[in-house]
PyMOL CGO cylinders between C-alpha atoms (Angstrom):
from pymol import cmd
from pymol.cgo import CYLINDER

trace = [
    CYLINDER, 0.00, 0.00, 0.00, 1.38, 3.40, -0.95, 0.3, 1, 1, 1, 1, 1, 1,
    CYLINDER, 1.38, 3.40, -0.95, 1.48, 6.38, 1.40, 0.3, 1, 1, 1, 1, 1, 1,
    CYLINDER, 1.48, 6.38, 1.40, -1.39, 7.99, -0.49, 0.3, 1, 1, 1, 1, 1, 1,
    CYLINDER, -1.39, 7.99, -0.49, -3.56, 4.90, -0.16, 0.3, 1, 1, 1, 1, 1, 1,
    CYLINDER, -3.56, 4.90, -0.16, -2.84, 4.70, 3.57, 0.3, 1, 1, 1, 1, 1, 1,
    CYLINDER, -2.84, 4.70, 3.57, -3.59, 8.39, 4.11, 0.3, 1, 1, 1, 1, 1, 1,
    CYLINDER, -3.59, 8.39, 4.11, -7.11, 8.42, 2.66, 0.3, 1, 1, 1, 1, 1, 1,
    CYLINDER, -7.11, 8.42, 2.66, -9.65, 6.21, 1.01, 0.3, 1, 1, 1, 1, 1, 1,
    CYLINDER, -9.65, 6.21, 1.01, -8.77, 5.91, -2.65, 0.3, 1, 1, 1, 1, 1, 1,
    CYLINDER, -8.77, 5.91, -2.65, -9.32, 3.38, -5.39, 0.3, 1, 1, 1, 1, 1, 1,
    CYLINDER, -9.32, 3.38, -5.39, -7.35, 2.77, -8.55, 0.3, 1, 1, 1, 1, 1, 1,
    CYLINDER, -7.35, 2.77, -8.55, -9.39, 2.91, -11.74, 0.3, 1, 1, 1, 1, 1, 1,
    CYLINDER, -9.39, 2.91, -11.74, -8.12, 1.74, -15.13, 0.3, 1, 1, 1, 1, 1, 1,
    CYLINDER, -8.12, 1.74, -15.13, -9.61, 3.96, -17.81, 0.3, 1, 1, 1, 1, 1, 1,
    CYLINDER, -9.61, 3.96, -17.81, -9.54, 2.73, -21.41, 0.3, 1, 1, 1, 1, 1, 1,
    CYLINDER, -9.54, 2.73, -21.41, -9.07, 5.45, -24.01, 0.3, 1, 1, 1, 1, 1, 1,
    CYLINDER, -9.07, 5.45, -24.01, -10.57, 5.57, -27.51, 0.3, 1, 1, 1, 1, 1, 1,
    CYLINDER, -10.57, 5.57, -27.51, -7.15, 5.30, -29.20, 0.3, 1, 1, 1, 1, 1, 1,
    CYLINDER, -7.15, 5.30, -29.20, -6.38, 1.96, -27.52, 0.3, 1, 1, 1, 1, 1, 1,
    CYLINDER, -6.38, 1.96, -27.52, -4.27, 3.17, -24.60, 0.3, 1, 1, 1, 1, 1, 1,
    CYLINDER, -4.27, 3.17, -24.60, -5.30, 3.01, -20.96, 0.3, 1, 1, 1, 1, 1, 1,
    CYLINDER, -5.30, 3.01, -20.96, -4.34, 4.88, -17.79, 0.3, 1, 1, 1, 1, 1, 1,
    CYLINDER, -4.34, 4.88, -17.79, -4.51, 4.02, -14.11, 0.3, 1, 1, 1, 1, 1, 1,
    CYLINDER, -4.51, 4.02, -14.11, -6.04, 6.85, -12.07, 0.3, 1, 1, 1, 1, 1, 1,
    CYLINDER, -6.04, 6.85, -12.07, -5.93, 7.23, -8.29, 0.3, 1, 1, 1, 1, 1, 1,
    CYLINDER, -5.93, 7.23, -8.29, -9.44, 8.38, -7.35, 0.3, 1, 1, 1, 1, 1, 1,
    CYLINDER, -9.44, 8.38, -7.35, -10.76, 9.40, -3.91, 0.3, 1, 1, 1, 1, 1, 1,
    CYLINDER, -10.76, 9.40, -3.91, -13.70, 7.39, -2.63, 0.3, 1, 1, 1, 1, 1, 1,
    CYLINDER, -13.70, 7.39, -2.63, -16.71, 9.18, -1.07, 0.3, 1, 1, 1, 1, 1, 1,
    CYLINDER, -16.71, 9.18, -1.07, -15.36, 12.62, -1.96, 0.3, 1, 1, 1, 1, 1, 1,
    CYLINDER, -15.36, 12.62, -1.96, -18.63, 14.04, -3.26, 0.3, 1, 1, 1, 1, 1, 1,
    CYLINDER, -18.63, 14.04, -3.26, -16.83, 14.85, -6.50, 0.3, 1, 1, 1, 1, 1, 1,
    CYLINDER, -16.83, 14.85, -6.50, -19.15, 14.07, -9.44, 0.3, 1, 1, 1, 1, 1, 1,
    CYLINDER, -19.15, 14.07, -9.44, -16.30, 13.33, -11.88, 0.3, 1, 1, 1, 1, 1, 1,
    CYLINDER, -16.30, 13.33, -11.88, -14.69, 10.92, -9.42, 0.3, 1, 1, 1, 1, 1, 1,
    CYLINDER, -14.69, 10.92, -9.42, -18.05, 9.28, -8.77, 0.3, 1, 1, 1, 1, 1, 1,
    CYLINDER, -18.05, 9.28, -8.77, -18.46, 8.67, -12.52, 0.3, 1, 1, 1, 1, 1, 1,
    CYLINDER, -18.46, 8.67, -12.52, -14.94, 7.21, -12.71, 0.3, 1, 1, 1, 1, 1, 1,
    CYLINDER, -14.94, 7.21, -12.71, -15.58, 4.89, -9.77, 0.3, 1, 1, 1, 1, 1, 1,
    CYLINDER, -15.58, 4.89, -9.77, -18.92, 3.74, -11.16, 0.3, 1, 1, 1, 1, 1, 1,
    CYLINDER, -18.92, 3.74, -11.16, -18.05, 3.34, -14.85, 0.3, 1, 1, 1, 1, 1, 1,
    CYLINDER, -18.05, 3.34, -14.85, -14.21, 3.40, -15.02, 0.3, 1, 1, 1, 1, 1, 1,
    CYLINDER, -14.21, 3.40, -15.02, -14.72, 6.00, -17.75, 0.3, 1, 1, 1, 1, 1, 1,
    CYLINDER, -14.72, 6.00, -17.75, -14.77, 9.78, -17.88, 0.3, 1, 1, 1, 1, 1, 1,
    CYLINDER, -14.77, 9.78, -17.88, -14.09, 10.87, -21.40, 0.3, 1, 1, 1, 1, 1, 1,
    CYLINDER, -14.09, 10.87, -21.40, -16.14, 13.79, -22.75, 0.3, 1, 1, 1, 1, 1, 1,
    CYLINDER, -16.14, 13.79, -22.75, -16.48, 13.79, -26.54, 0.3, 1, 1, 1, 1, 1, 1,
    CYLINDER, -16.48, 13.79, -26.54, -14.10, 16.72, -27.02, 0.3, 1, 1, 1, 1, 1, 1,
    CYLINDER, -14.10, 16.72, -27.02, -11.23, 14.75, -25.44, 0.3, 1, 1, 1, 1, 1, 1,
    CYLINDER, -11.23, 14.75, -25.44, -11.22, 12.72, -28.67, 0.3, 1, 1, 1, 1, 1, 1,
    CYLINDER, -11.22, 12.72, -28.67, -9.49, 15.74, -30.24, 0.3, 1, 1, 1, 1, 1, 1,
    CYLINDER, -9.49, 15.74, -30.24, -6.40, 15.05, -28.13, 0.3, 1, 1, 1, 1, 1, 1,
    CYLINDER, -6.40, 15.05, -28.13, -4.50, 12.89, -30.65, 0.3, 1, 1, 1, 1, 1, 1,
    CYLINDER, -4.50, 12.89, -30.65, -4.85, 15.60, -33.31, 0.3, 1, 1, 1, 1, 1, 1,
    CYLINDER, -4.85, 15.60, -33.31, -4.06, 18.48, -30.95, 0.3, 1, 1, 1, 1, 1, 1,
    CYLINDER, -4.06, 18.48, -30.95, -1.29, 16.89, -28.87, 0.3, 1, 1, 1, 1, 1, 1,
    CYLINDER, -1.29, 16.89, -28.87, 1.04, 14.91, -31.12, 0.3, 1, 1, 1, 1, 1, 1,
    CYLINDER, 1.04, 14.91, -31.12, 4.15, 13.26, -29.69, 0.3, 1, 1, 1, 1, 1, 1,
    CYLINDER, 4.15, 13.26, -29.69, 6.66, 15.88, -28.63, 0.3, 1, 1, 1, 1, 1, 1,
    CYLINDER, 6.66, 15.88, -28.63, 4.12, 18.68, -28.15, 0.3, 1, 1, 1, 1, 1, 1,
    CYLINDER, 4.12, 18.68, -28.15, 3.41, 20.37, -24.82, 0.3, 1, 1, 1, 1, 1, 1,
    CYLINDER, 3.41, 20.37, -24.82, -0.02, 20.29, -23.19, 0.3, 1, 1, 1, 1, 1, 1,
    CYLINDER, -0.02, 20.29, -23.19, -0.97, 22.71, -20.41, 0.3, 1, 1, 1, 1, 1, 1,
    CYLINDER, -0.97, 22.71, -20.41, -3.86, 21.44, -18.26, 0.3, 1, 1, 1, 1, 1, 1,
    CYLINDER, -3.86, 21.44, -18.26, -5.20, 24.28, -16.12, 0.3, 1, 1, 1, 1, 1, 1,
    CYLINDER, -5.20, 24.28, -16.12, -7.21, 22.70, -13.33, 0.3, 1, 1, 1, 1, 1, 1,
    CYLINDER, -7.21, 22.70, -13.33, -5.63, 19.25, -13.50, 0.3, 1, 1, 1, 1, 1, 1,
    CYLINDER, -5.63, 19.25, -13.50, -8.08, 17.75, -10.98, 0.3, 1, 1, 1, 1, 1, 1,
    CYLINDER, -8.08, 17.75, -10.98, -7.23, 14.01, -10.67, 0.3, 1, 1, 1, 1, 1, 1,
    CYLINDER, -7.23, 14.01, -10.67, -5.85, 13.76, -14.18, 0.3, 1, 1, 1, 1, 1, 1,
    CYLINDER, -5.85, 13.76, -14.18, -8.81, 12.99, -16.42, 0.3, 1, 1, 1, 1, 1, 1,
    CYLINDER, -8.81, 12.99, -16.42, -7.31, 15.22, -19.15, 0.3, 1, 1, 1, 1, 1, 1,
    CYLINDER, -7.31, 15.22, -19.15, -3.59, 15.27, -18.31, 0.3, 1, 1, 1, 1, 1, 1,
    CYLINDER, -3.59, 15.27, -18.31, -3.21, 11.49, -18.10, 0.3, 1, 1, 1, 1, 1, 1,
    CYLINDER, -3.21, 11.49, -18.10, -4.74, 10.73, -21.53, 0.3, 1, 1, 1, 1, 1, 1,
    CYLINDER, -4.74, 10.73, -21.53, -2.58, 13.50, -23.01, 0.3, 1, 1, 1, 1, 1, 1,
    CYLINDER, -2.58, 13.50, -23.01, 0.49, 11.86, -21.47, 0.3, 1, 1, 1, 1, 1, 1,
    CYLINDER, 0.49, 11.86, -21.47, -0.29, 8.57, -23.25, 0.3, 1, 1, 1, 1, 1, 1,
    CYLINDER, -0.29, 8.57, -23.25, 0.33, 10.40, -26.53, 0.3, 1, 1, 1, 1, 1, 1,
    CYLINDER, 0.33, 10.40, -26.53, 3.98, 11.09, -25.59, 0.3, 1, 1, 1, 1, 1, 1,
    CYLINDER, 3.98, 11.09, -25.59, 3.21, 14.77, -25.16, 0.3, 1, 1, 1, 1, 1, 1,
    CYLINDER, 3.21, 14.77, -25.16, 4.93, 16.73, -22.41, 0.3, 1, 1, 1, 1, 1, 1,
    CYLINDER, 4.93, 16.73, -22.41, 2.16, 17.62, -19.94, 0.3, 1, 1, 1, 1, 1, 1,
    CYLINDER, 2.16, 17.62, -19.94, 2.12, 20.37, -17.32, 0.3, 1, 1, 1, 1, 1, 1,
    CYLINDER, 2.12, 20.37, -17.32, -0.89, 20.04, -15.02, 0.3, 1, 1, 1, 1, 1, 1,
    CYLINDER, -0.89, 20.04, -15.02, -1.70, 23.02, -12.81, 0.3, 1, 1, 1, 1, 1, 1,
    CYLINDER, -1.70, 23.02, -12.81, -3.86, 22.16, -9.79, 0.3, 1, 1, 1, 1, 1, 1,
    CYLINDER, -3.86, 22.16, -9.79, -4.58, 24.38, -6.77, 0.3, 1, 1, 1, 1, 1, 1,
    CYLINDER, -4.58, 24.38, -6.77, -5.79, 21.54, -4.52, 0.3, 1, 1, 1, 1, 1, 1,
    CYLINDER, -5.79, 21.54, -4.52, -2.88, 19.84, -2.72, 0.3, 1, 1, 1, 1, 1, 1,
    CYLINDER, -2.88, 19.84, -2.72, -5.06, 16.72, -2.36, 0.3, 1, 1, 1, 1, 1, 1,
    CYLINDER, -5.06, 16.72, -2.36, -5.83, 16.49, -6.07, 0.3, 1, 1, 1, 1, 1, 1,
    CYLINDER, -5.83, 16.49, -6.07, -2.22, 17.27, -6.98, 0.3, 1, 1, 1, 1, 1, 1,
    CYLINDER, -2.22, 17.27, -6.98, -1.05, 14.40, -4.76, 0.3, 1, 1, 1, 1, 1, 1,
    CYLINDER, -1.05, 14.40, -4.76, -3.51, 12.02, -6.44, 0.3, 1, 1, 1, 1, 1, 1,
    CYLINDER, -3.51, 12.02, -6.44, -2.43, 13.20, -9.90, 0.3, 1, 1, 1, 1, 1, 1,
    CYLINDER, -2.43, 13.20, -9.90, 1.25, 12.73, -9.03, 0.3, 1, 1, 1, 1, 1, 1,
    CYLINDER, 1.25, 12.73, -9.03, 0.53, 9.21, -7.77, 0.3, 1, 1, 1, 1, 1, 1,
    CYLINDER, 0.53, 9.21, -7.77, -1.28, 8.40, -11.03, 0.3, 1, 1, 1, 1, 1, 1,
    CYLINDER, -1.28, 8.40, -11.03, 1.57, 9.81, -13.14, 0.3, 1, 1, 1, 1, 1, 1,
    CYLINDER, 1.57, 9.81, -13.14, 4.11, 7.75, -11.20, 0.3, 1, 1, 1, 1, 1, 1,
    CYLINDER, 4.11, 7.75, -11.20, 2.02, 4.56, -11.44, 0.3, 1, 1, 1, 1, 1, 1,
    CYLINDER, 2.02, 4.56, -11.44, 1.83, 4.98, -15.22, 0.3, 1, 1, 1, 1, 1, 1,
    CYLINDER, 1.83, 4.98, -15.22, 5.52, 5.85, -15.58, 0.3, 1, 1, 1, 1, 1, 1,
    CYLINDER, 5.52, 5.85, -15.58, 4.75, 9.31, -16.98, 0.3, 1, 1, 1, 1, 1, 1,
    CYLINDER, 4.75, 9.31, -16.98, 7.97, 11.14, -16.19, 0.3, 1, 1, 1, 1, 1, 1,
    CYLINDER, 7.97, 11.14, -16.19, 6.99, 13.73, -18.81, 0.3, 1, 1, 1, 1, 1, 1,
    CYLINDER, 6.99, 13.73, -18.81, 3.96, 14.83, -16.72, 0.3, 1, 1, 1, 1, 1, 1,
    CYLINDER, 3.96, 14.83, -16.72, 4.66, 17.64, -14.26, 0.3, 1, 1, 1, 1, 1, 1,
    CYLINDER, 4.66, 17.64, -14.26, 2.22, 18.79, -11.58, 0.3, 1, 1, 1, 1, 1, 1,
    CYLINDER, 2.22, 18.79, -11.58, 2.38, 22.37, -10.25, 0.3, 1, 1, 1, 1, 1, 1,
    CYLINDER, 2.38, 22.37, -10.25, 0.40, 23.09, -7.10, 0.3, 1, 1, 1, 1, 1, 1,
    CYLINDER, 0.40, 23.09, -7.10, -0.70, 26.66, -7.83, 0.3, 1, 1, 1, 1, 1, 1,
    CYLINDER, -0.70, 26.66, -7.83, -3.85, 28.54, -8.75, 0.3, 1, 1, 1, 1, 1, 1,
    CYLINDER, -3.85, 28.54, -8.75, -4.29, 30.29, -12.09, 0.3, 1, 1, 1, 1, 1, 1,
    CYLINDER, -4.29, 30.29, -12.09, -5.80, 33.73, -12.54, 0.3, 1, 1, 1, 1, 1, 1,
    CYLINDER, -5.80, 33.73, -12.54, -5.86, 36.57, -15.00, 0.3, 1, 1, 1, 1, 1, 1,
    CYLINDER, -5.86, 36.57, -15.00, -4.27, 38.91, -12.43, 0.3, 1, 1, 1, 1, 1, 1,
    CYLINDER, -4.27, 38.91, -12.43, -1.08, 38.59, -10.38, 0.3, 1, 1, 1, 1, 1, 1,
    CYLINDER, -1.08, 38.59, -10.38, -1.38, 38.06, -6.65, 0.3, 1, 1, 1, 1, 1, 1,
    CYLINDER, -1.38, 38.06, -6.65, -1.71, 35.55, -3.86, 0.3, 1, 1, 1, 1, 1, 1,
    CYLINDER, -1.71, 35.55, -3.86, -4.79, 33.71, -2.70, 0.3, 1, 1, 1, 1, 1, 1,
    CYLINDER, -4.79, 33.71, -2.70, -5.40, 31.23, 0.07, 0.3, 1, 1, 1, 1, 1, 1,
    CYLINDER, -5.40, 31.23, 0.07, -6.75, 27.88, -1.05, 0.3, 1, 1, 1, 1, 1, 1,
    CYLINDER, -6.75, 27.88, -1.05, -9.41, 26.19, 1.03, 0.3, 1, 1, 1, 1, 1, 1,
    CYLINDER, -9.41, 26.19, 1.03, -10.17, 22.55, 0.27, 0.3, 1, 1, 1, 1, 1, 1,
    CYLINDER, -10.17, 22.55, 0.27, -13.94, 22.35, 0.22, 0.3, 1, 1, 1, 1, 1, 1,
    CYLINDER, -13.94, 22.35, 0.22, -15.78, 19.51, -1.42, 0.3, 1, 1, 1, 1, 1, 1,
    CYLINDER, -15.78, 19.51, -1.42, -14.91, 18.66, -4.98, 0.3, 1, 1, 1, 1, 1, 1,
    CYLINDER, -14.91, 18.66, -4.98, -13.48, 22.01, -6.02, 0.3, 1, 1, 1, 1, 1, 1,
    CYLINDER, -13.48, 22.01, -6.02, -12.23, 24.14, -3.13, 0.3, 1, 1, 1, 1, 1, 1,
]
cmd.load_cgo(trace, "trace")
């Protein structure tokens, strides 16, 4: 059992992607997060527009995922051999995303624990439910 699994209730979900790849995602259990609930129930969270990824993120490109959450966009992008930078303000979600990247061997996926805004400054993050 990893440190993340011992620290909170999580489950590993293997998500199959339309282009034949799959990713293992570390997902919190009973978080009240609707995306995570879908993943736990169906092992699938892949909105139709994600199918554009292979055309938009060819091998060697760089993908910036603002609001990385638990990796539902960043992880599929990483299967395409794109360099991925996931920005996630929630330390909990960032930890889950890092665990998923490590489990899949995605050394080309970087997670930055910061918030994004259109103005410079500092904000305090408060973990609250699915989003904070």
